[in-house]
DOPAMI-174869 format. One record per residue: residue number from 1; residue in three letters; x, y, z of N, C-alpha, C in turn. Coordinates in nm, 2 decimals. Layout:
BEGIN
+-------+------+--------+--------+--------+--------+--------+--------+--------+--------+--------+
! marnu ! senu !   n.c1 !   n.c2 !   n.c3 !  ca.c1 !  ca.c2 !  ca.c3 !   c.c1 !   c.c2 !   c.c3 !
+-------+------+--------+--------+--------+--------+--------+--------+--------+--------+--------+
!   NUM !  Ala !      X !      Y !      Z !      X !      Y !      Z !      X !      Y !      Z !
...
+-------+------+--------+--------+--------+--------+--------+--------+--------+--------+--------+
//
This chain:
BEGIN
+-------+------+--------+--------+--------+--------+--------+--------+--------+--------+--------+
! marnu ! senu !   n.c1 !   n.c2 !   n.c3 !  ca.c1 !  ca.c2 !  ca.c3 !   c.c1 !   c.c2 !   c.c3 !
+-------+------+--------+--------+--------+--------+--------+--------+--------+--------+--------+
!     1 !  Thr !   8.15 !   8.27 !  15.48 !   8.18 !   8.38 !  15.45 !   8.30 !   8.39 !  15.33 !
!     2 !  Thr !   8.38 !   8.28 !  15.33 !   8.49 !   8.26 !  15.25 !   8.45 !   8.24 !  15.10 !
!     3 !  Leu !   8.35 !   8.15 !  15.09 !   8.29 !   8.13 !  14.96 !   8.22 !   8.25 !  14.89 !
!     4 !  Leu !   8.16 !   8.32 !  14.97 !   8.08 !   8.46 !  14.95 !   8.21 !   8.54 !  14.89 !
!     5 !  Phe !   8.32 !   8.56 !  14.97 !   8.43 !   8.65 !  14.93 !   8.48 !   8.61 !  14.79 !
!     6 !  Ala !   8.50 !   8.49 !  14.78 !   8.55 !   8.42 !  14.66 !   8.46 !   8.48 !  14.54 !
!     7 !  Ile !   8.34 !   8.45 !  14.55 !   8.23 !   8.48 !  14.45 !   8.24 !   8.63 !  14.42 !
!     8 !  Thr !   8.23 !   8.72 !  14.53 !   8.22 !   8.87 !  14.50 !   8.37 !   8.90 !  14.42 !
!     9 !  Ser !   8.49 !   8.83 !  14.49 !   8.60 !   8.87 !  14.42 !   8.61 !   8.83 !  14.26 !
!    10 !  Ala !   8.54 !   8.72 !  14.22 !   8.54 !   8.68 !  14.08 !   8.45 !   8.78 !  14.01 !
!    11 !  Val !   8.35 !   8.84 !  14.07 !   8.26 !   8.92 !  13.99 !   8.33 !   9.04 !  13.99 !
!    12 !  Glu !   8.40 !   9.09 !  14.07 !   8.48 !   9.22 !  14.07 !   8.60 !   9.21 !  13.95 !
!    13 !  Ile !   8.65 !   9.09 !  13.92 !   8.75 !   9.09 !  13.83 !   8.68 !   9.08 !  13.70 !
!    14 !  Ala !   8.57 !   9.01 !  13.68 !   8.51 !   8.97 !  13.57 !   8.41 !   9.08 !  13.51 !
!    15 !  Leu !   8.36 !   9.13 !  13.61 !   8.25 !   9.23 !  13.56 !   8.28 !   9.33 !  13.47 !
!    16 !  Pro !   8.39 !   9.40 !  13.47 !   8.41 !   9.52 !  13.36 !   8.42 !   9.46 !  13.24 !
!    17 !  Leu !   8.48 !   9.35 !  13.21 !   8.51 !   9.30 !  13.09 !   8.37 !   9.25 !  13.04 !
!    18 !  Met !   8.30 !   9.18 !  13.10 !   8.19 !   9.12 !  13.06 !   8.08 !   9.23 !  13.02 !
!    19 !  Gly !   8.07 !   9.33 !  13.11 !   7.99 !   9.43 !  13.07 !   8.02 !   9.50 !  12.95 !
!    20 !  Ser !   8.16 !   9.53 !  12.94 !   8.20 !   9.61 !  12.81 !   8.16 !   9.53 !  12.70 !
!    21 !  Leu !   8.19 !   9.40 !  12.69 !   8.16 !   9.30 !  12.58 !   8.02 !   9.29 !  12.56 !
!    22 !  Phe !   7.94 !   9.32 !  12.66 !   7.79 !   9.31 !  12.64 !   7.73 !   9.43 !  12.57 !
!    23 !  Ile !   7.79 !   9.56 !  12.62 !   7.76 !   9.67 !  12.53 !   7.80 !   9.67 !  12.39 !
!    24 !  Ile !   7.92 !   9.62 !  12.37 !   7.98 !   9.61 !  12.22 !   7.89 !   9.52 !  12.15 !
!    25 !  Asn !   7.85 !   9.39 !  12.21 !   7.74 !   9.31 !  12.13 !   7.61 !   9.37 !  12.10 !
!    26 !  Phe !   7.55 !   9.46 !  12.21 !   7.45 !   9.53 !  12.17 !   7.45 !   9.64 !  12.07 !
!    27 !  Val !   7.56 !   9.69 !  12.06 !   7.58 !   9.80 !  11.97 !   7.59 !   9.72 !  11.84 !
!    28 !  Leu !   7.67 !   9.62 !  11.81 !   7.68 !   9.56 !  11.68 !   7.54 !   9.50 !  11.65 !
!    29 !  Ile !   7.47 !   9.46 !  11.73 !   7.31 !   9.42 !  11.69 !   7.24 !   9.54 !  11.64 !
!    30 !  Leu !   7.25 !   9.64 !  11.70 !   7.19 !   9.77 !  11.66 !   7.24 !   9.81 !  11.52 !
!    31 !  Ile !   7.37 !   9.79 !  11.50 !   7.40 !   9.83 !  11.37 !   7.38 !   9.71 !  11.24 !
!    32 !  Ala !   7.37 !   9.60 !  11.30 !   7.32 !   9.49 !  11.20 !   7.19 !   9.50 !  11.16 !
!    33 !  Lys !   7.09 !   9.56 !  11.27 !   6.97 !   9.57 !  11.24 !   6.93 !   9.68 !  11.16 !
!    34 !  Asn !   6.99 !   9.78 !  11.18 !   6.96 !   9.91 !  11.11 !   7.03 !   9.91 !  10.98 !
!    35 !  Ala !   7.14 !   9.83 !  10.95 !   7.21 !   9.85 !  10.83 !   7.24 !   9.71 !  10.77 !
!    36 !  Pro !   7.15 !   9.63 !  10.74 !   7.14 !   9.48 !  10.70 !   7.26 !   9.45 !  10.58 !
!    37 !  Gln !   7.26 !   9.56 !  10.49 !   7.37 !   9.55 !  10.39 !   7.52 !   9.53 !  10.44 !
!    38 !  Leu !   7.54 !   9.58 !  10.57 !   7.67 !   9.56 !  10.64 !   7.69 !   9.43 !  10.69 !
!    39 !  Asn !   7.80 !   9.38 !  10.65 !   7.82 !   9.23 !  10.72 !   7.89 !   9.27 !  10.86 !
!    40 !  Val !   7.84 !   9.31 !  10.95 !   7.88 !   9.36 !  11.10 !   7.96 !   9.22 !  11.16 !
!    41 !  Phe !   7.88 !   9.11 !  11.17 !   7.92 !   8.99 !  11.23 !   8.05 !   8.93 !  11.17 !
!    42 !  Met !   8.08 !   8.94 !  11.06 !   8.23 !   8.92 !  11.01 !   8.34 !   8.99 !  11.06 !
!    43 !  Asn !   8.31 !   9.12 !  11.09 !   8.41 !   9.18 !  11.17 !   8.41 !   9.20 !  11.33 !
!    44 !  Ala !   8.29 !   9.12 !  11.37 !   8.27 !   9.13 !  11.52 !   8.38 !   9.08 !  11.59 !
!    45 !  Tyr !   8.42 !   8.98 !  11.54 !   8.52 !   8.90 !  11.64 !   8.66 !   8.99 !  11.64 !
!    46 !  Val !   8.70 !   9.05 !  11.53 !   8.81 !   9.14 !  11.55 !   8.77 !   9.26 !  11.65 !
!    47 !  Ile !   8.68 !   9.31 !  11.65 !   8.63 !   9.42 !  11.74 !   8.62 !   9.37 !  11.89 !
!    48 !  Lys !   8.56 !   9.24 !  11.89 !   8.56 !   9.19 !  12.03 !   8.69 !   9.18 !  12.08 !
!    49 !  Ile !   8.78 !   9.11 !  12.02 !   8.90 !   9.08 !  12.07 !   8.98 !   9.21 !  12.09 !
!    50 !  Thr !   8.98 !   9.29 !  12.01 !   9.06 !   9.42 !  12.03 !   9.00 !   9.50 !  12.16 !
!    51 !  Cys !   8.88 !   9.52 !  12.15 !   8.83 !   9.59 !  12.28 !   8.85 !   9.49 !  12.40 !
!    52 !  Gly !   8.84 !   9.36 !  12.41 !   8.87 !   9.27 !  12.51 !   9.00 !   9.31 !  12.58 !
!    53 !  Ile !   9.10 !   9.31 !  12.48 !   9.24 !   9.31 !  12.51 !   9.27 !   9.47 !  12.58 !
!    54 !  Leu !   9.19 !   9.56 !  12.52 !   9.19 !   9.71 !  12.55 !   9.14 !   9.71 !  12.71 !
!    55 !  Phe !   9.02 !   9.65 !  12.74 !   8.98 !   9.66 !  12.86 !   9.06 !   9.58 !  12.97 !
!    56 !  Ile !   9.10 !   9.47 !  12.92 !   9.19 !   9.40 !  13.02 !   9.31 !   9.48 !  13.05 !
!    57 !  Ala !   9.37 !   9.53 !  12.97 !   9.49 !   9.64 !  12.99 !   9.45 !   9.76 !  13.07 !
!    58 !  Met !   9.33 !   9.80 !  13.06 !   9.28 !   9.90 !  13.15 !   9.25 !   9.88 !  13.27 !
!    59 !  Ser !   9.21 !   9.75 !  13.29 !   9.16 !   9.70 !  13.42 !   9.28 !   9.62 !  13.52 !
!    60 !  Val !   9.38 !   9.62 !  13.46 !   9.52 !   9.58 !  13.53 !   9.54 !   9.65 !  13.66 !
!    61 !  Pro !   9.53 !   9.78 !  13.67 !   9.56 !   9.85 !  13.80 !   9.47 !   9.83 !  13.90 !
!    62 !  Met !   9.33 !   9.77 !  13.88 !   9.24 !   9.73 !  13.98 !   9.25 !   9.59 !  14.02 !
!    63 !  Leu !   9.31 !   9.54 !  13.92 !   9.34 !   9.39 !  13.97 !   9.44 !   9.38 !  14.10 !
!    64 !  Gly !   9.55 !   9.47 !  14.09 !   9.63 !   9.48 !  14.22 !   9.56 !   9.48 !  14.33 !
!    65 !  Tyr !   9.46 !   9.59 !  14.34 !   9.38 !   9.59 !  14.45 !   9.30 !   9.50 !  14.51 !
!    66 !  Val !   9.24 !   9.44 !  14.41 !   9.14 !   9.31 !  14.42 !   9.24 !   9.20 !  14.49 !
!    67 !  Phe !   9.36 !   9.17 !  14.43 !   9.43 !   9.05 !  14.47 !   9.50 !   9.09 !  14.60 !
!    68 !  Lys !   9.53 !   9.20 !  14.64 !   9.58 !   9.24 !  14.77 !   9.47 !   9.23 !  14.87 !
!    69 !  Asn !   9.36 !   9.26 !  14.85 !   9.23 !   9.24 !  14.94 !   9.22 !   9.09 !  14.95 !
!    70 !  Met !   9.21 !   9.01 !  14.83 !   9.20 !   8.89 !  14.85 !   9.31 !   8.82 !  14.93 !
!    71 !  Thr !   9.43 !   8.83 !  14.92 !   9.52 !   8.78 !  15.00 !   9.52 !   8.81 !  15.14 !
!    72 !  Asp !   9.49 !   8.94 !  15.17 !   9.47 !   8.97 !  15.30 !   9.35 !   8.90 !  15.37 !
!    73 !  Val !   9.24 !   8.90 !  15.31 !   9.11 !   8.83 !  15.37 !   9.15 !   8.66 !  15.39 !
!    74 !  Leu !   9.23 !   8.62 !  15.28 !   9.25 !   8.47 !  15.30 !   9.37 !   8.43 !  15.40 !
!    75 !  Leu !   9.46 !   8.52 !  15.43 !   9.55 !   8.51 !  15.52 !   9.47 !   8.52 !  15.67 !
!    76 !  Glu !   9.39 !   8.61 !  15.68 !   9.31 !   8.61 !  15.80 !   9.21 !   8.49 !  15.83 !
!    77 !  Glu !   9.16 !   8.45 !  15.71 !   9.08 !   8.31 !  15.73 !   9.18 !   8.20 !  15.78 !
!    78 !  Tyr !   9.29 !   8.18 !  15.71 !   9.39 !   8.08 !  15.74 !   9.43 !   8.08 !  15.88 !
!    79 !  Thr !   9.44 !   8.21 !  15.92 !   9.51 !   8.23 !  16.07 !   9.39 !   8.18 !  16.16 !
!    80 !  Lys !   9.27 !   8.21 !  16.14 !   9.16 !   8.17 !  16.21 !   9.15 !   8.02 !  16.21 !
!    81 !  Leu !   9.17 !   7.95 !  16.11 !   9.15 !   7.81 !  16.09 !   9.28 !   7.75 !  16.18 !
!    82 !  Phe !   9.39 !   7.78 !  16.17 !   9.52 !   7.74 !  16.24 !   9.48 !   7.75 !  16.37 !
!    83 !  Asn !   9.44 !   7.87 !  16.42 !   9.42 !   7.90 !  16.57 !   9.29 !   7.78 !  16.62 !
!    84 !  Phe !   9.21 !   7.77 !  16.53 !   9.09 !   7.68 !  16.58 !   9.16 !   7.53 !  16.60 !
!    85 !  Phe !   9.24 !   7.49 !  16.50 !   9.31 !   7.36 !  16.51 !   9.41 !   7.37 !  16.64 !
!    86 !  Leu !   9.48 !   7.48 !  16.67 !   9.58 !   7.47 !  16.78 !   9.49 !   7.46 !  16.92 !
!    87 !  Thr !   9.39 !   7.52 !  16.93 !   9.29 !   7.52 !  17.03 !   9.22 !   7.38 !  17.07 !
!    88 !  Met !   9.23 !   7.30 !  16.97 !   9.17 !   7.15 !  17.01 !   9.26 !   7.07 !  17.07 !
+-------+------+--------+--------+--------+--------+--------+--------+--------+--------+--------+
//
């Protein structure tokens, strides 16, 4: 259960940024396909970095909740582990 919790926590942390960057890439591909005379991919790195920093800044309040939940669950698991070793 701890491994499953770690994986779900990693997905909760990374999914907003990965999803937004996927949407940005999709929009840039559509622009490049419809207007080939524009060199979209030359400016794509600047757009991706700017949007990535913006979405990270917007997701900081959510990270507090995720890390609090993660520490609560990990402390509970460590307590179970120590109680198991004490009963041996």
